[in-house]
Every structure is written in structure tokens, then in C-alpha cells.
N, C-alpha and C positions, 0 to 999 in steps of 0.2 A: 530414392528420396521423393517425397511428395512435391508436386508442382507448387510453385509459389503463387498461391491464389487465395485471397482473403476468404472466399466462399468455402474454402477447405478448412478454415479455422474460425468458424462462427463462435460467438460468445456462447458458452455452454455451461450450465449449472448441472452438476451430477444429479442423476435421478434420485439417488439416495445419498444424503450427506455423509461423506466418509468420516470415520473417527480421526481426529487429529491429536497429536501428542507433542505440543510445543514444549520445549525444555526452557523454563524461565532463566533469565540471565543469572539470577542469584544462585541457581543450582548448577550452573555450568562450571566445571572445574578443569584444571590442567589444560589439555590441548584444545578442548572446545571453548573454554574461556578465551584463549588466545585468538581463536577463529572469530568469535563474537566481537572481540575488541577490534580485530583487524577489519571486519565488515563495517562496523560503525565508523572507524577512522577513515576508511576509503570513501564511504558514502557521505561522510560528514553529517552524521545523524546521532542524536543522543540515546537512541533506543534500538533494540533489535525488534523488527516487526514480527508479529505473530506468524507471518508467512515464512520468514527465514528460520524462525525457531521451530516451526512445524517441519520444514524441509530438513533441518539439522537433526531431527529424530532419525533420519536415514543418513547415517554418517558418511558412507562412501559416496552416496548420491550428492550430498551437500559439499563434501570436500571437492568433488570433481566439478560441480556446478560453479561454486565460488572460485575455485582455482582457475577455471576457464574464463570467468567473467571479471576477475579482479583487475587486470590491467585495463580492460575496457571501461570498467566502472570508474577508474581514476583518470579517464581521458577527457580532453576538451570536447570530443565528439559526443560522448555520453552525456556530459553536463549540458551541452546544447540541446540534446534530445529531451532531457528532463525538463529544461526550461520551456521548450516548445510544447511539450505535453501539458505542462502546468498552464501555460497561456491558453491552450485550446480548452482545457477543462474549465478554467475560470470564465472563458467566453460563453461556454455552454451554460454554466451556472447562472450567470447574470441574465440570461434570456428568460428565466422563470419569473423574474420580477418579484423576488422574495421580499418580505417585509423587513424594514429597518428597525432593529430592536434596541439601539443604543439609548434612545430616549426612555423607553420602557425600563431599561436597567437603571438609569439614573433616577427614575421615579421610585424604584424599589430600594434606592439607597446606594447604588454602586457609584464609586468615585471614578473620575477620568483615569486615574492610575490603575484601578482594578480592571476597568474595561480594556486598558492597554495591556494588562497582564494576560487577559483572555486572548486578545489579538496576537500577542507574542506566542502563546501556546499554540494557537491555530497555525501560525506561521511555521512552527516546527514541523507540523504534519503536512502543510501545503507544500513545503520544500521536500521533506523527507519521504513522503509516500511515492513520489515519482520514480526514484530508482527501484523501489520494491515492485512497482507495476511492471517495469521493464525486465527485472530479474524473473518474475513469475511468468511473464510472456515468453522469455527466452527458454525457460524450462519446459513450458508446454509445447512450444514449437519443436524442440529437440525430441521430447518424448513421443511426439506424434510424427517423427521422421522427416521434419523439414530440415533444410540446410541453412545455416547462417552464412554470412558473407565469406567469400574466399580472400577478401582484402585483410591483411594483417597490420598494415601501417596505421598507427593512430598517434595522436599528440598528447603527451602527458599534461594534465591540467595542473598548473602551479598556482597556489594561493588558496584563498578561502571562498567557497561558494555557499556553504551552509550558513544558517542564521547564527549570529553571535548573541547568545542569550544566557542569562543567569537564572532563568525561569525553568527549573528542572521539572521533569515529569513526576507528578505525584498521582499514582493510580488509585482510584477508588474501586477496590474489588467488591464483589457482592457481599462479602462478610463484613465490609466496612460501611456499607451504604445504609442510609436510612430508608424508610418505607417508600417515600415518593421517588427516590432515585432508583430503587429496585423496580418500581413500577415502570419507569422509563426504560430501564434495561430490558425488561420483559417485552415492552412494546417494540423496542428496536429489534429484538430477536424475531418477534412475530411478524413485524412489517417486512424485514429483510429476508425472512426464511432461513435464519441461521441459528445454530445452537450456542453461540458464544457472542460476546460483545468485544469489538476490536479495541485495541489500546487507545485509539483516538478518543473514543467516547468515555472510556474510564478515566482518562486524563482530564477531559473537559468537565466531568462530573465533580471535580474538585470545587467547582462553584455550582452547587446544586440548583439554586434558583435560576441562574443563567442557563444551565444545561436543560432544565425542563422547558424553559421558554424557547430556547434555540431549537430543540427537537420538535416541539409542538408547531413551530413555524415552518420547519423544513419538511415534516412528514407529509403534508398535503400534496407536495410535488412528487413524492416517491410513488412509483407504480402507475404513473400516468403515461400516456403514449409519448408525450414530449420528453419526459424523463428517460424512458427506455431508449428513445432515439439518441438522446444526448450521451447516455452511457455507452451505447453501441458505438457511437462515433469515437469515443475515447478509446475503447477497445481496438477499433480499427486503426487509429493513429498509432497506438502502442505497437501493434503487430508490424505495421509498415516501418516504424522506426527500428525495431529490433532486426528486421530483415535487411535493412540498409546500413546498419552500423558496422564498423570494422569488427573483425574477429581475431584479435592479436594472438590469442593462445590456440587458435584453430580448434575450438570446442566443437565437437560433432555429436550427432545423434547416437552414433555407434558407441563412442566412449562414455557418454552419459548413461545410456541404457545399460551398458555393461557394468558400470559402477552401481547403478540402482539395483540391478539384479542380485547383487551381493547382500542387499539389505532386506528386500521383501519382493513379492511378486510385482512385476512392472505395472500391472493394472492398478494395484493398490496405490502406488506412488503417483501414477498418472491421475487418478481421481482426486487425490489431495492437491496436486498441482492445478488441476482444472478448477477445483473449488476456489482457490485463491485467485487464479487468473480471471475467474468470473466475478468475484465479489469486489476486487480492488477498484475497477472502474467506477462502481457505484459508491464505494467509500470515498474516493477522491472527489466525486461529484458532491456528496453530502458535506464534506469539509469545505469545499468551495462555496456551497450555499451558506454555511455558517460564517464563513469569512465575509461573504457579501452582506449578511445581516448586520455586520458591524461596520459597514462603510461609513466614512466620515460625512 
């Protein structure tokens, strides 16, 4: 196994973006539907992230990954790690001094209630992205032959930690979007160097004028040296957390790689995992920036 050293797991964007094949929730049937519902229930999130839907394309791989992480994901230790990661992310985002846009939205005609609806939507992702970061990080560690903890004991979390909301996700897909929103989507892909637009952005595009303003205010911070330092620090915190968390199911690199090999060449799956483990720290930073834009 690789020595536990952060320098051995630098944040890494694949040289060539691999093809991803996320299976949407509405197309998941039978057994996969049950796995999707179980994932959302344990994580207390209202959506399957593109990351886990892309992983689920490799059935044996995701069965073993989720099966090995399920008890951990429902533990007090995991929830504490998610909260700490979120706190660190938001501290990094506030350091950029992003513009406050609430007054601009009111000038455009947004009511306080509408702005609160946007805040509520952002809260869904601010909470829910953290477990996805840790899951992707665990997957990459294992596929690159790191060992998780040998400690199996963890404490089941009882109660509600996810946001209580009636504000369901309404995703504005490209074929739904008007020309200005499509332009923002293309700008996001070009700025981030990705061929797709994450769920978070498609959900926030439900309010097109807000979305355009929020992105235009967040974009100048992206690809700066300060931004890269912040995103790298989030990656580093996530790696340290995953390596220090319990491993109640004894998930190992050997078992995960053996499962993955049944689905596709290991390198193919490893590149997909690297892609998401690279992009998620940037995504959570951008969502934190958008949260900070709506500060009271």
C-alpha cells in the first residue's frame, strides 16, 4: 500500500477528460433505484450527485464502494467530518471578499421570500456536497492503493442533519434553457474546463436573472492564485479526513479494485474518479461563494 502522504495524492485533473455516463435517477430501475434511494436516505440529500451517478455506471464498483462506505456515511464521525469540511470551505470562500448581491436582486424585483428560496436551494448543496467530496476522495485513495483506517468502531448518527426543505430541485437542462442561461452554461464549462454543467448550477438556473448575476460575480475569483490555494486546501482537508475516519466495513483497495475490474479497465474508472475528486473541491468553493453573495 502507498505511504500515507498528502504529496502522494496531489489534486489532479486528468490530462484528457474521460467520458462519463451518469445514469439519471428517473432512468434508474429495480435494484439501482433502490441503491439510489438508499444513498440519498443515508446522506440525507434530495438528489444523487452526478459523481455517484457516474460511479454507478460501473455497477460492481459502485456496489462495493457504497456497500463499504454506507455504515460510515451514517455515522456521527462522518457527519462531523462533513461539517468541518463545510466550515473550512466557507472560511476559504469568505476570504475572497465577494460582492453582496441581495440589494441588486431586490432592485431587479426579487422579494425577500424569493431570495430566501435561493438561499434555501444553496443550503441543499452546501450541506449535501460534502459527503460527495468525501466519497469521491475515498474512491480515489483506494484506487490508488492507499489504505483506509483499520479502526472499525463508529457511532451511528441518530436524527436529522440535512436541511428540512420543501424547495425541491428543479433542474434547468440545456434544452429547457433560454439563450442567456445557455450562454452562462457555456461560460461555466469553458471557465472550469469541463464538458458538463453540475447539478448545482442547473438548479440555481431556475432563477435565470439571479443565476447570471451570481456567476458573473463569482467568476473573477476563479482561476486566480488565491482561488487555487483555497481549493487545494479543501482537497487536502478532505484527504486527511478520509484517512482518519473509521472504516467499519473494512473497505480495502484490493476489494474495490477487484470489483471495478469486473466492469471496465481499472485505468478507465480511475480517471473518472480522479475527474470528480478534482472538480468537487472547486464546486463546493463556488457554491460557498454564492452563499456568501447572499449574506444578510
